[in-house]
PyMOL Python script that loads the backbone (N, CA, C, O; Angstrom):
from pymol import cmd

cmd.read_pdbstr("""\
ATOM      1  N   UNK A   1       0.848  -1.161   0.000  1.00  0.00           N
ATOM      2  CA  UNK A   1       0.000   0.000   0.000  1.00  0.00           C
ATOM      3  C   UNK A   1       0.898   1.229   0.000  1.00  0.00           C
ATOM      4  O   UNK A   1       1.839   1.327   0.788  1.00  0.00           O
ATOM      5  N   UNK A   2       0.602   2.140  -0.870  1.00  0.00           N
ATOM      6  CA  UNK A   2       1.393   3.347  -1.056  1.00  0.00           C
ATOM      7  C   UNK A   2       0.434   4.536  -1.013  1.00  0.00           C
ATOM      8  O   UNK A   2      -0.437   4.657  -1.875  1.00  0.00           O
ATOM      9  N   UNK A   3       0.583   5.410  -0.025  1.00  0.00           N
ATOM     10  CA  UNK A   3      -0.291   6.575   0.106  1.00  0.00           C
ATOM     11  C   UNK A   3       0.571   7.833   0.140  1.00  0.00           C
ATOM     12  O   UNK A   3       1.522   7.928   0.916  1.00  0.00           O
ATOM     13  N   UNK A   4       0.227   8.792  -0.711  1.00  0.00           N
ATOM     14  CA  UNK A   4       0.978  10.045  -0.801  1.00  0.00           C
ATOM     15  C   UNK A   4       0.045  11.216  -0.510  1.00  0.00           C
ATOM     16  O   UNK A   4      -1.028  11.324  -1.103  1.00  0.00           O
ATOM     17  N   UNK A   5       0.453  12.086   0.397  1.00  0.00           N
ATOM     18  CA  UNK A   5      -0.250  13.339   0.629  1.00  0.00           C
ATOM     19  C   UNK A   5       0.384  14.397  -0.248  1.00  0.00           C
ATOM     20  O   UNK A   5       1.604  14.562  -0.238  1.00  0.00           O
ATOM     21  N   UNK A   6      -0.423  15.110  -1.003  1.00  0.00           N
ATOM     22  CA  UNK A   6       0.100  16.041  -2.006  1.00  0.00           C
ATOM     23  C   UNK A   6      -0.590  17.398  -1.862  1.00  0.00           C
ATOM     24  O   UNK A   6      -1.805  17.476  -1.681  1.00  0.00           O
ATOM     25  N   UNK A   7       0.209  18.460  -1.945  1.00  0.00           N
ATOM     26  CA  UNK A   7      -0.309  19.822  -2.012  1.00  0.00           C
ATOM     27  C   UNK A   7      -0.128  20.308  -3.443  1.00  0.00           C
ATOM     28  O   UNK A   7       0.989  20.380  -3.954  1.00  0.00           O
ATOM     29  N   UNK A   8      -1.236  20.637  -4.074  1.00  0.00           N
ATOM     30  CA  UNK A   8      -1.217  21.118  -5.458  1.00  0.00           C
ATOM     31  C   UNK A   8      -1.493  22.608  -5.448  1.00  0.00           C
ATOM     32  O   UNK A   8      -2.403  23.075  -4.762  1.00  0.00           O
ATOM     33  N   UNK A   9      -0.707  23.351  -6.208  1.00  0.00           N
ATOM     34  CA  UNK A   9      -0.983  24.762  -6.452  1.00  0.00           C
ATOM     35  C   UNK A   9      -1.453  24.884  -7.893  1.00  0.00           C
ATOM     36  O   UNK A   9      -0.737  24.527  -8.829  1.00  0.00           O
ATOM     37  N   UNK A  10      -2.657  25.390  -8.054  1.00  0.00           N
ATOM     38  CA  UNK A  10      -3.244  25.542  -9.386  1.00  0.00           C
ATOM     39  C   UNK A  10      -3.477  27.018  -9.671  1.00  0.00           C
ATOM     40  O   UNK A  10      -3.575  27.833  -8.753  1.00  0.00           O
ATOM     41  N   UNK A  11      -3.562  27.345 -10.934  1.00  0.00           N
ATOM     42  CA  UNK A  11      -3.949  28.688 -11.334  1.00  0.00           C
ATOM     43  C   UNK A  11      -5.376  28.896 -10.820  1.00  0.00           C
ATOM     44  O   UNK A  11      -6.273  28.141 -11.195  1.00  0.00           O
ATOM     45  N   UNK A  12      -5.605  29.896  -9.974  1.00  0.00           N
ATOM     46  CA  UNK A  12      -6.945  30.097  -9.407  1.00  0.00           C
ATOM     47  C   UNK A  12      -8.035  30.246 -10.464  1.00  0.00           C
ATOM     48  O   UNK A  12      -9.189  29.898 -10.216  1.00  0.00           O
ATOM     49  N   UNK A  13      -7.683  30.755 -11.625  1.00  0.00           N
ATOM     50  CA  UNK A  13      -8.658  30.923 -12.705  1.00  0.00           C
ATOM     51  C   UNK A  13      -9.027  29.598 -13.368  1.00  0.00           C
ATOM     52  O   UNK A  13      -9.982  29.538 -14.143  1.00  0.00           O
ATOM     53  N   UNK A  14      -8.275  28.533 -13.069  1.00  0.00           N
ATOM     54  CA  UNK A  14      -8.517  27.228 -13.690  1.00  0.00           C
ATOM     55  C   UNK A  14      -8.888  26.158 -12.667  1.00  0.00           C
ATOM     56  O   UNK A  14      -8.826  24.966 -12.965  1.00  0.00           O
ATOM     57  N   UNK A  15      -9.273  26.580 -11.459  1.00  0.00           N
ATOM     58  CA  UNK A  15      -9.573  25.616 -10.390  1.00  0.00           C
ATOM     59  C   UNK A  15     -10.650  24.614 -10.799  1.00  0.00           C
ATOM     60  O   UNK A  15     -10.509  23.419 -10.538  1.00  0.00           O
ATOM     61  N   UNK A  16     -11.701  25.072 -11.421  1.00  0.00           N
ATOM     62  CA  UNK A  16     -12.796  24.176 -11.786  1.00  0.00           C
ATOM     63  C   UNK A  16     -12.312  23.084 -12.735  1.00  0.00           C
ATOM     64  O   UNK A  16     -12.642  21.912 -12.556  1.00  0.00           O
ATOM     65  N   UNK A  17     -11.535  23.463 -13.738  1.00  0.00           N
ATOM     66  CA  UNK A  17     -11.056  22.461 -14.697  1.00  0.00           C
ATOM     67  C   UNK A  17     -10.004  21.548 -14.074  1.00  0.00           C
ATOM     68  O   UNK A  17      -9.957  20.361 -14.395  1.00  0.00           O
ATOM     69  N   UNK A  18      -9.161  22.080 -13.188  1.00  0.00           N
ATOM     70  CA  UNK A  18      -8.165  21.246 -12.515  1.00  0.00           C
ATOM     71  C   UNK A  18      -8.855  20.231 -11.614  1.00  0.00           C
ATOM     72  O   UNK A  18      -8.489  19.056 -11.617  1.00  0.00           O
ATOM     73  N   UNK A  19      -9.845  20.665 -10.844  1.00  0.00           N
ATOM     74  CA  UNK A  19     -10.576  19.745  -9.974  1.00  0.00           C
ATOM     75  C   UNK A  19     -11.292  18.665 -10.790  1.00  0.00           C
ATOM     76  O   UNK A  19     -11.352  17.509 -10.372  1.00  0.00           O
ATOM     77  N   UNK A  20     -11.827  19.035 -11.933  1.00  0.00           N
ATOM     78  CA  UNK A  20     -12.469  18.057 -12.816  1.00  0.00           C
ATOM     79  C   UNK A  20     -11.479  17.036 -13.334  1.00  0.00           C
ATOM     80  O   UNK A  20     -11.772  15.842 -13.383  1.00  0.00           O
ATOM     81  N   UNK A  21     -10.305  17.510 -13.719  1.00  0.00           N
ATOM     82  CA  UNK A  21      -9.268  16.596 -14.230  1.00  0.00           C
ATOM     83  C   UNK A  21      -8.751  15.680 -13.123  1.00  0.00           C
ATOM     84  O   UNK A  21      -8.488  14.502 -13.364  1.00  0.00           O
ATOM     85  N   UNK A  22      -8.606  16.216 -11.910  1.00  0.00           N
ATOM     86  CA  UNK A  22      -8.166  15.381 -10.787  1.00  0.00           C
ATOM     87  C   UNK A  22      -9.182  14.284 -10.487  1.00  0.00           C
ATOM     88  O   UNK A  22      -8.804  13.163 -10.147  1.00  0.00           O
ATOM     89  N   UNK A  23     -10.459  14.600 -10.611  1.00  0.00           N
ATOM     90  CA  UNK A  23     -11.514  13.623 -10.353  1.00  0.00           C
ATOM     91  C   UNK A  23     -11.458  12.456 -11.336  1.00  0.00           C
ATOM     92  O   UNK A  23     -11.931  11.360 -11.036  1.00  0.00           O
ATOM     93  N   UNK A  24     -10.886  12.695 -12.493  1.00  0.00           N
ATOM     94  CA  UNK A  24     -10.776  11.645 -13.511  1.00  0.00           C
ATOM     95  C   UNK A  24      -9.596  10.702 -13.275  1.00  0.00           C
ATOM     96  O   UNK A  24      -9.532   9.627 -13.871  1.00  0.00           O
ATOM     97  N   UNK A  25      -8.664  11.100 -12.412  1.00  0.00           N
ATOM     98  CA  UNK A  25      -7.474  10.283 -12.175  1.00  0.00           C
ATOM     99  C   UNK A  25      -7.762   9.223 -11.123  1.00  0.00           C
ATOM    100  O   UNK A  25      -8.210   9.533 -10.019  1.00  0.00           O
ATOM    101  N   UNK A  26      -7.501   7.985 -11.473  1.00  0.00           N
ATOM    102  CA  UNK A  26      -7.717   6.863 -10.566  1.00  0.00           C
ATOM    103  C   UNK A  26      -6.753   6.951  -9.381  1.00  0.00           C
ATOM    104  O   UNK A  26      -5.562   7.203  -9.565  1.00  0.00           O
ATOM    105  N   UNK A  27      -7.262   6.747  -8.183  1.00  0.00           N
ATOM    106  CA  UNK A  27      -6.426   6.755  -6.988  1.00  0.00           C
ATOM    107  C   UNK A  27      -6.265   8.118  -6.337  1.00  0.00           C
ATOM    108  O   UNK A  27      -5.547   8.241  -5.345  1.00  0.00           O
ATOM    109  N   UNK A  28      -6.922   9.154  -6.878  1.00  0.00           N
ATOM    110  CA  UNK A  28      -6.811  10.517  -6.339  1.00  0.00           C
ATOM    111  C   UNK A  28      -8.074  10.849  -5.560  1.00  0.00           C
ATOM    112  O   UNK A  28      -9.187  10.606  -6.027  1.00  0.00           O
ATOM    113  N   UNK A  29      -7.892  11.405  -4.369  1.00  0.00           N
ATOM    114  CA  UNK A  29      -9.017  11.895  -3.579  1.00  0.00           C
ATOM    115  C   UNK A  29      -8.690  13.303  -3.091  1.00  0.00           C
ATOM    116  O   UNK A  29      -7.716  13.508  -2.367  1.00  0.00           O
ATOM    117  N   UNK A  30      -9.511  14.267  -3.493  1.00  0.00           N
ATOM    118  CA  UNK A  30      -9.343  15.653  -3.047  1.00  0.00           C
ATOM    119  C   UNK A  30      -9.994  15.787  -1.673  1.00  0.00           C
ATOM    120  O   UNK A  30     -11.145  15.395  -1.478  1.00  0.00           O
ATOM    121  N   UNK A  31      -9.241  16.348  -0.722  1.00  0.00           N
ATOM    122  CA  UNK A  31      -9.743  16.501   0.640  1.00  0.00           C
ATOM    123  C   UNK A  31     -10.145  17.936   0.959  1.00  0.00           C
ATOM    124  O   UNK A  31     -11.131  18.162   1.661  1.00  0.00           O
ATOM    125  N   UNK A  32      -9.396  18.899   0.454  1.00  0.00           N
ATOM    126  CA  UNK A  32      -9.687  20.306   0.737  1.00  0.00           C
ATOM    127  C   UNK A  32      -9.187  21.173  -0.422  1.00  0.00           C
ATOM    128  O   UNK A  32      -8.258  20.821  -1.149  1.00  0.00           O
ATOM    129  N   UNK A  33      -9.850  22.319  -0.553  1.00  0.00           N
ATOM    130  CA  UNK A  33      -9.350  23.368  -1.440  1.00  0.00           C
ATOM    131  C   UNK A  33      -9.270  24.646  -0.612  1.00  0.00           C
ATOM    132  O   UNK A  33      -9.970  24.792   0.390  1.00  0.00           O
ATOM    133  N   UNK A  34      -8.419  25.559  -1.034  1.00  0.00           N
ATOM    134  CA  UNK A  34      -8.256  26.822  -0.318  1.00  0.00           C
ATOM    135  C   UNK A  34      -8.027  27.933  -1.326  1.00  0.00           C
ATOM    136  O   UNK A  34      -7.682  27.697  -2.484  1.00  0.00           O
ATOM    137  N   UNK A  35      -8.231  29.159  -0.844  1.00  0.00           N
ATOM    138  CA  UNK A  35      -8.006  30.330  -1.690  1.00  0.00           C
ATOM    139  C   UNK A  35      -6.607  30.293  -2.289  1.00  0.00           C
ATOM    140  O   UNK A  35      -5.680  29.726  -1.711  1.00  0.00           O
ATOM    141  N   UNK A  36      -6.479  30.893  -3.433  1.00  0.00           N
ATOM    142  CA  UNK A  36      -5.183  30.979  -4.086  1.00  0.00           C
ATOM    143  C   UNK A  36      -4.842  29.753  -4.914  1.00  0.00           C
ATOM    144  O   UNK A  36      -3.707  29.618  -5.373  1.00  0.00           O
ATOM    145  N   UNK A  37      -5.802  28.855  -5.117  1.00  0.00           N
ATOM    146  CA  UNK A  37      -5.564  27.698  -5.974  1.00  0.00           C
ATOM    147  C   UNK A  37      -4.919  26.521  -5.277  1.00  0.00           C
ATOM    148  O   UNK A  37      -4.330  25.664  -5.936  1.00  0.00           O
ATOM    149  N   UNK A  38      -5.015  26.459  -3.962  1.00  0.00           N
ATOM    150  CA  UNK A  38      -4.395  25.345  -3.231  1.00  0.00           C
ATOM    151  C   UNK A  38      -5.377  24.181  -3.109  1.00  0.00           C
ATOM    152  O   UNK A  38      -6.565  24.367  -2.846  1.00  0.00           O
ATOM    153  N   UNK A  39      -4.846  22.983  -3.308  1.00  0.00           N
ATOM    154  CA  UNK A  39      -5.646  21.755  -3.246  1.00  0.00           C
ATOM    155  C   UNK A  39      -4.868  20.726  -2.437  1.00  0.00           C
ATOM    156  O   UNK A  39      -3.699  20.461  -2.720  1.00  0.00           O
ATOM    157  N   UNK A  40      -5.517  20.146  -1.431  1.00  0.00           N
ATOM    158  CA  UNK A  40      -4.911  19.082  -0.636  1.00  0.00           C
ATOM    159  C   UNK A  40      -5.560  17.773  -1.067  1.00  0.00           C
ATOM    160  O   UNK A  40      -6.784  17.650  -1.074  1.00  0.00           O
ATOM    161  N   UNK A  41      -4.730  16.795  -1.426  1.00  0.00           N
ATOM    162  CA  UNK A  41      -5.260  15.523  -1.909  1.00  0.00           C
ATOM    163  C   UNK A  41      -4.360  14.369  -1.518  1.00  0.00           C
ATOM    164  O   UNK A  41      -3.218  14.563  -1.103  1.00  0.00           O
ATOM    165  N   UNK A  42      -4.895  13.163  -1.658  1.00  0.00           N
ATOM    166  CA  UNK A  42      -4.083  11.965  -1.498  1.00  0.00           C
ATOM    167  C   UNK A  42      -4.072  11.210  -2.811  1.00  0.00           C
ATOM    168  O   UNK A  42      -5.019  11.258  -3.596  1.00  0.00           O
ATOM    169  N   UNK A  43      -2.967  10.509  -3.025  1.00  0.00           N
ATOM    170  CA  UNK A  43      -2.796   9.654  -4.190  1.00  0.00           C
ATOM    171  C   UNK A  43      -2.417   8.271  -3.677  1.00  0.00           C
ATOM    172  O   UNK A  43      -1.499   8.134  -2.867  1.00  0.00           O
ATOM    173  N   UNK A  44      -3.120   7.250  -4.146  1.00  0.00           N
ATOM    174  CA  UNK A  44      -2.824   5.881  -3.762  1.00  0.00           C
ATOM    175  C   UNK A  44      -2.548   5.041  -4.993  1.00  0.00           C
ATOM    176  O   UNK A  44      -3.052   5.321  -6.081  1.00  0.00           O
ATOM    177  N   UNK A  45      -1.732   3.997  -4.805  1.00  0.00           N
ATOM    178  CA  UNK A  45      -1.557   3.017  -5.865  1.00  0.00           C
ATOM    179  C   UNK A  45      -2.913   2.389  -6.179  1.00  0.00           C
ATOM    180  O   UNK A  45      -3.756   2.233  -5.295  1.00  0.00           O
ATOM    181  N   UNK A  46      -3.109   2.034  -7.433  1.00  0.00           N
ATOM    182  CA  UNK A  46      -4.299   1.280  -7.831  1.00  0.00           C
ATOM    183  C   UNK A  46      -3.831   0.004  -8.512  1.00  0.00           C
ATOM    184  O   UNK A  46      -2.630  -0.220  -8.668  1.00  0.00           O
ATOM    185  N   UNK A  47      -4.766  -0.818  -8.911  1.00  0.00           N
ATOM    186  CA  UNK A  47      -4.407  -2.048  -9.623  1.00  0.00           C
ATOM    187  C   UNK A  47      -3.751  -1.754 -10.963  1.00  0.00           C
ATOM    188  O   UNK A  47      -2.991  -2.574 -11.478  1.00  0.00           O
ATOM    189  N   UNK A  48      -4.044  -0.581 -11.534  1.00  0.00           N
ATOM    190  CA  UNK A  48      -3.534  -0.249 -12.870  1.00  0.00           C
ATOM    191  C   UNK A  48      -2.450   0.810 -12.890  1.00  0.00           C
ATOM    192  O   UNK A  48      -1.718   0.920 -13.873  1.00  0.00           O
ATOM    193  N   UNK A  49      -2.330   1.602 -11.813  1.00  0.00           N
ATOM    194  CA  UNK A  49      -1.401   2.735 -11.824  1.00  0.00           C
ATOM    195  C   UNK A  49      -0.711   2.876 -10.475  1.00  0.00           C
ATOM    196  O   UNK A  49      -1.345   2.773  -9.425  1.00  0.00           O
ATOM    197  N   UNK A  50       0.604   3.113 -10.518  1.00  0.00           N
ATOM    198  CA  UNK A  50       1.306   3.394  -9.272  1.00  0.00           C
ATOM    199  C   UNK A  50       1.207   4.892  -8.974  1.00  0.00           C
ATOM    200  O   UNK A  50       1.056   5.710  -9.881  1.00  0.00           O
ATOM    201  N   UNK A  51       1.294   5.230  -7.694  1.00  0.00           N
ATOM    202  CA  UNK A  51       1.131   6.625  -7.256  1.00  0.00           C
ATOM    203  C   UNK A  51       2.121   7.558  -7.955  1.00  0.00           C
ATOM    204  O   UNK A  51       1.768   8.688  -8.294  1.00  0.00           O
ATOM    205  N   UNK A  52       3.342   7.104  -8.170  1.00  0.00           N
ATOM    206  CA  UNK A  52       4.346   7.942  -8.826  1.00  0.00           C
ATOM    207  C   UNK A  52       3.887   8.383 -10.214  1.00  0.00           C
ATOM    208  O   UNK A  52       4.064   9.541 -10.593  1.00  0.00           O
ATOM    209  N   UNK A  53       3.301   7.458 -10.968  1.00  0.00           N
ATOM    210  CA  UNK A  53       2.813   7.808 -12.305  1.00  0.00           C
ATOM    211  C   UNK A  53       1.630   8.778 -12.222  1.00  0.00           C
ATOM    212  O   UNK A  53       1.501   9.675 -13.055  1.00  0.00           O
ATOM    213  N   UNK A  54       0.780   8.597 -11.229  1.00  0.00           N
ATOM    214  CA  UNK A  54      -0.355   9.506 -11.055  1.00  0.00           C
ATOM    215  C   UNK A  54       0.141  10.902 -10.693  1.00  0.00           C
ATOM    216  O   UNK A  54      -0.390  11.898 -11.185  1.00  0.00           O
ATOM    217  N   UNK A  55       1.159  10.979  -9.832  1.00  0.00           N
ATOM    218  CA  UNK A  55       1.710  12.290  -9.484  1.00  0.00           C
ATOM    219  C   UNK A  55       2.317  12.978 -10.707  1.00  0.00           C
ATOM    220  O   UNK A  55       2.192  14.193 -10.863  1.00  0.00           O
ATOM    221  N   UNK A  56       2.967  12.211 -11.564  1.00  0.00           N
ATOM    222  CA  UNK A  56       3.511  12.788 -12.795  1.00  0.00           C
ATOM    223  C   UNK A  56       2.384  13.327 -13.673  1.00  0.00           C
ATOM    224  O   UNK A  56       2.525  14.379 -14.297  1.00  0.00           O
ATOM    225  N   UNK A  57       1.266  12.602 -13.719  1.00  0.00           N
ATOM    226  CA  UNK A  57       0.115  13.053 -14.515  1.00  0.00           C
ATOM    227  C   UNK A  57      -0.461  14.346 -13.930  1.00  0.00           C
ATOM    228  O   UNK A  57      -0.894  15.222 -14.678  1.00  0.00           O
ATOM    229  N   UNK A  58      -0.467  14.469 -12.612  1.00  0.00           N
ATOM    230  CA  UNK A  58      -0.957  15.702 -11.967  1.00  0.00           C
ATOM    231  C   UNK A  58      -0.095  16.887 -12.393  1.00  0.00           C
ATOM    232  O   UNK A  58      -0.623  17.959 -12.686  1.00  0.00           O
ATOM    233  N   UNK A  59       1.208  16.709 -12.431  1.00  0.00           N
ATOM    234  CA  UNK A  59       2.122  17.782 -12.845  1.00  0.00           C
ATOM    235  C   UNK A  59       1.824  18.253 -14.265  1.00  0.00           C
ATOM    236  O   UNK A  59       2.032  19.422 -14.589  1.00  0.00           O
ATOM    237  N   UNK A  60       1.338  17.349 -15.113  1.00  0.00           N
ATOM    238  CA  UNK A  60       1.090  17.685 -16.519  1.00  0.00           C
ATOM    239  C   UNK A  60      -0.285  18.293 -16.772  1.00  0.00           C
ATOM    240  O   UNK A  60      -0.563  18.724 -17.891  1.00  0.00           O
ATOM    241  N   UNK A  61      -1.149  18.337 -15.764  1.00  0.00           N
ATOM    242  CA  UNK A  61      -2.495  18.873 -15.977  1.00  0.00           C
ATOM    243  C   UNK A  61      -2.449  20.366 -16.278  1.00  0.00           C
ATOM    244  O   UNK A  61      -1.705  21.120 -15.650  1.00  0.00           O
ATOM    245  N   UNK A  62      -3.256  20.775 -17.246  1.00  0.00           N
ATOM    246  CA  UNK A  62      -3.362  22.194 -17.584  1.00  0.00           C
ATOM    247  C   UNK A  62      -3.906  22.954 -16.384  1.00  0.00           C
ATOM    248  O   UNK A  62      -4.959  22.605 -15.849  1.00  0.00           O
ATOM    249  N   UNK A  63      -3.203  23.974 -15.967  1.00  0.00           N
ATOM    250  CA  UNK A  63      -3.622  24.784 -14.833  1.00  0.00           C
ATOM    251  C   UNK A  63      -2.884  24.457 -13.545  1.00  0.00           C
ATOM    252  O   UNK A  63      -2.966  25.215 -12.579  1.00  0.00           O
ATOM    253  N   UNK A  64      -2.165  23.343 -13.516  1.00  0.00           N
ATOM    254  CA  UNK A  64      -1.374  23.003 -12.328  1.00  0.00           C
ATOM    255  C   UNK A  64      -0.041  23.720 -12.412  1.00  0.00           C
ATOM    256  O   UNK A  64       0.697  23.575 -13.387  1.00  0.00           O
ATOM    257  N   UNK A  65       0.263  24.498 -11.375  1.00  0.00           N
ATOM    258  CA  UNK A  65       1.529  25.227 -11.315  1.00  0.00           C
ATOM    259  C   UNK A  65       2.594  24.356 -10.654  1.00  0.00           C
ATOM    260  O   UNK A  65       3.734  24.309 -11.115  1.00  0.00           O
ATOM    261  N   UNK A  66       2.222  23.665  -9.573  1.00  0.00           N
ATOM    262  CA  UNK A  66       3.168  22.805  -8.847  1.00  0.00           C
ATOM    263  C   UNK A  66       2.385  21.767  -8.055  1.00  0.00           C
ATOM    264  O   UNK A  66       1.227  21.976  -7.693  1.00  0.00           O
ATOM    265  N   UNK A  67       3.044  20.647  -7.796  1.00  0.00           N
ATOM    266  CA  UNK A  67       2.490  19.602  -6.929  1.00  0.00           C
ATOM    267  C   UNK A  67       3.633  19.100  -6.068  1.00  0.00           C
ATOM    268  O   UNK A  67       4.669  18.678  -6.581  1.00  0.00           O
ATOM    269  N   UNK A  68       3.441  19.147  -4.747  1.00  0.00           N
ATOM    270  CA  UNK A  68       4.511  18.782  -3.821  1.00  0.00           C
ATOM    271  C   UNK A  68       4.072  17.619  -2.935  1.00  0.00           C
ATOM    272  O   UNK A  68       2.982  17.628  -2.362  1.00  0.00           O
ATOM    273  N   UNK A  69       4.936  16.629  -2.837  1.00  0.00           N
ATOM    274  CA  UNK A  69       4.714  15.513  -1.927  1.00  0.00           C
ATOM    275  C   UNK A  69       4.989  16.010  -0.515  1.00  0.00           C
ATOM    276  O   UNK A  69       6.097  16.460  -0.222  1.00  0.00           O
ATOM    277  N   UNK A  70       3.985  15.933   0.367  1.00  0.00           N
ATOM    278  CA  UNK A  70       4.165  16.420   1.734  1.00  0.00           C
ATOM    279  C   UNK A  70       4.057  15.295   2.761  1.00  0.00           C
ATOM    280  O   UNK A  70       4.376  15.493   3.933  1.00  0.00           O
ATOM    281  N   UNK A  71       3.608  14.118   2.328  1.00  0.00           N
ATOM    282  CA  UNK A  71       3.501  12.971   3.225  1.00  0.00           C
ATOM    283  C   UNK A  71       3.576  11.710   2.393  1.00  0.00           C
ATOM    284  O   UNK A  71       3.038  11.657   1.287  1.00  0.00           O
ATOM    285  N   UNK A  72       4.245  10.687   2.920  1.00  0.00           N
ATOM    286  CA  UNK A  72       4.309   9.405   2.227  1.00  0.00           C
ATOM    287  C   UNK A  72       4.240   8.274   3.237  1.00  0.00           C
ATOM    288  O   UNK A  72       4.931   8.297   4.256  1.00  0.00           O
ATOM    289  N   UNK A  73       3.407   7.288   2.951  1.00  0.00           N
ATOM    290  CA  UNK A  73       3.296   6.096   3.789  1.00  0.00           C
ATOM    291  C   UNK A  73       3.324   4.879   2.883  1.00  0.00           C
ATOM    292  O   UNK A  73       2.639   4.836   1.861  1.00  0.00           O
ATOM    293  N   UNK A  74       4.122   3.890   3.264  1.00  0.00           N
ATOM    294  CA  UNK A  74       4.217   2.663   2.480  1.00  0.00           C
ATOM    295  C   UNK A  74       4.191   1.465   3.403  1.00  0.00           C
ATOM    296  O   UNK A  74       4.890   1.437   4.417  1.00  0.00           O
ATOM    297  N   UNK A  75       3.389   0.478   3.055  1.00  0.00           N
ATOM    298  CA  UNK A  75       3.381  -0.816   3.717  1.00  0.00           C
ATOM    299  C   UNK A  75       3.444  -1.883   2.645  1.00  0.00           C
ATOM    300  O   UNK A  75       2.713  -1.827   1.656  1.00  0.00           O
ATOM    301  N   UNK A  76       4.316  -2.850   2.843  1.00  0.00           N
ATOM    302  CA  UNK A  76       4.333  -3.963   1.899  1.00  0.00           C
ATOM    303  C   UNK A  76       3.116  -4.832   2.165  1.00  0.00           C
ATOM    304  O   UNK A  76       2.522  -4.756   3.241  1.00  0.00           O
ATOM    305  N   UNK A  77       2.746  -5.644   1.211  1.00  0.00           N
ATOM    306  CA  UNK A  77       1.606  -6.534   1.399  1.00  0.00           C
ATOM    307  C   UNK A  77       1.858  -7.493   2.551  1.00  0.00           C
ATOM    308  O   UNK A  77       0.924  -7.871   3.259  1.00  0.00           O
ATOM    309  N   UNK A  78       3.106  -7.891   2.744  1.00  0.00           N
ATOM    310  CA  UNK A  78       3.439  -8.784   3.853  1.00  0.00           C
ATOM    311  C   UNK A  78       3.176  -8.097   5.189  1.00  0.00           C
ATOM    312  O   UNK A  78       2.662  -8.720   6.117  1.00  0.00           O
ATOM    313  N   UNK A  79       3.528  -6.800   5.291  1.00  0.00           N
ATOM    314  CA  UNK A  79       3.254  -6.042   6.513  1.00  0.00           C
ATOM    315  C   UNK A  79       1.752  -5.936   6.758  1.00  0.00           C
ATOM    316  O   UNK A  79       1.291  -6.074   7.891  1.00  0.00           O
ATOM    317  N   UNK A  80       0.997  -5.693   5.701  1.00  0.00           N
ATOM    318  CA  UNK A  80      -0.463  -5.556   5.828  1.00  0.00           C
ATOM    319  C   UNK A  80      -1.101  -6.849   6.294  1.00  0.00           C
ATOM    320  O   UNK A  80      -2.057  -6.833   7.069  1.00  0.00           O
ATOM    321  N   UNK A  81      -0.567  -7.979   5.816  1.00  0.00           N
ATOM    322  CA  UNK A  81      -1.125  -9.277   6.190  1.00  0.00           C
ATOM    323  C   UNK A  81      -0.907  -9.580   7.663  1.00  0.00           C
ATOM    324  O   UNK A  81      -1.681 -10.325   8.264  1.00  0.00           O
ATOM    325  N   UNK A  82       0.146  -9.007   8.252  1.00  0.00           N
ATOM    326  CA  UNK A  82       0.440  -9.249   9.670  1.00  0.00           C
ATOM    327  C   UNK A  82      -0.550  -8.545  10.582  1.00  0.00           C
ATOM    328  O   UNK A  82      -0.691  -8.908  11.750  1.00  0.00           O
ATOM    329  N   UNK A  83      -1.243  -7.529  10.049  1.00  0.00           N
ATOM    330  CA  UNK A  83      -2.214  -6.771  10.836  1.00  0.00           C
ATOM    331  C   UNK A  83      -3.548  -6.777  10.129  1.00  0.00           C
ATOM    332  O   UNK A  83      -3.927  -5.771   9.528  1.00  0.00           O
ATOM    333  N   UNK A  84      -4.282  -7.895  10.183  1.00  0.00           N
ATOM    334  CA  UNK A  84      -5.565  -7.959   9.469  1.00  0.00           C
ATOM    335  C   UNK A  84      -6.568  -6.954  10.026  1.00  0.00           C
ATOM    336  O   UNK A  84      -6.574  -6.645  11.217  1.00  0.00           O
ATOM    337  N   UNK A  85      -7.389  -6.470   9.154  1.00  0.00           N
ATOM    338  CA  UNK A  85      -8.401  -5.481   9.534  1.00  0.00           C
ATOM    339  C   UNK A  85      -9.642  -6.176  10.038  1.00  0.00           C
ATOM    340  O   UNK A  85     -10.613  -5.515  10.407  1.00  0.00           O
TER     341      UNK A  85
END
""", "prot")
cmd.dss("prot")
cmd.show_as("cartoon", "prot")
cmd.util.cbc("prot")
cmd.orient("prot")
């Protein structure tokens, strides 16, 4: 399991389109938005895409000025199996 906390800075004039594009990316969940084009989100690995590739796609979105990794958590599947839910 790979979870990344990301702070995205978007052009404030393009927030609606950036949020729409983020919603289309598998493994992305937007948690908060703030004035000035700031977006707080998480990115997780999916069955088809690793978080690193999703973060690269976020950087390429029209209207995204920057995306910074601010938190990272990783557990191997073996670690997860040791602590069943």
